[in-house]
N, C-alpha and C positions, 0 to 999 in steps of 0.2 A: 504494500500500500504506500504510494508516494507520500501521503500525509505523514507517515511515521518517519520516513527519510528526511523530509523537510523539517519536522519537529526536532529530530536529533541534531541536524545541522544547525538549526537556529539556536539551539541551547548549547552547542559545542560539547556534546556528550560522547564524542567518538571513542574516548578512552574508557568509558563506563558502560556503554550499551552497544551490543552487536545485534544487527538485524539479520535474520537468517530466513530466507524464503523456504517454504516447505510445500509438500503436496498436502492432501487432505489429512487433518489430524483426527478425524472421526466425525464430529457433527457438522459436516460440510453444508448440509441443508440449512444451517442456522446463519448463513451469511459469513462474512469475513471473521475468522478466528485469530486471536492473538494469544500466544502462550508465553508467559513471563517466568523466567527462572532467575534466581532460586525461588522455590516454593511451588512451581508448576501450577500457577494460576492461569486458568483459561478464560479469556474474555470472548463472548459470543456476539454475533451480529454487530460487530464494531463498524461504525460509520465514521466518515472523515471528521465529523463534528465531535466525536468521542476522543480523538487522538490526543489533543492538548491535555485533557483531564487525565488520561491514562499516563501520559509522560510525566506531567507535573505532580500528580498525586501519588502514583505508584512508583514509577522509575526514579524520580528525583526524591519524593517525599517518603517513600517506603510504606504508604498506606494504600491498601487494596481498594479498588473502585467496585464496591459490592454490587451495585445495581447492574453492572455489565458482566458479572461472573456467570459462568455456565453452572446450571444447577447440579446437585450431587448425582442425580440419576444419569446425567450426560457425562460428567467428568468428576469422578469421585475416587 
């Protein structure tokens, strides 16, 4: 997703965050998925407007964006 690349570039997070494109991680029907390690937090149906919050709140701030997390029955 280009929005993640742009967000990482804008925040100069090259040495802290790696973006790795993958094939389907499982719940592909749920839209774009983003898997964050450490912790294996899977965000589902990620839209471009969600990217800034995920980067700022989770990747930078260390706090999970709970409203975008995959439910336990999908990713548990």
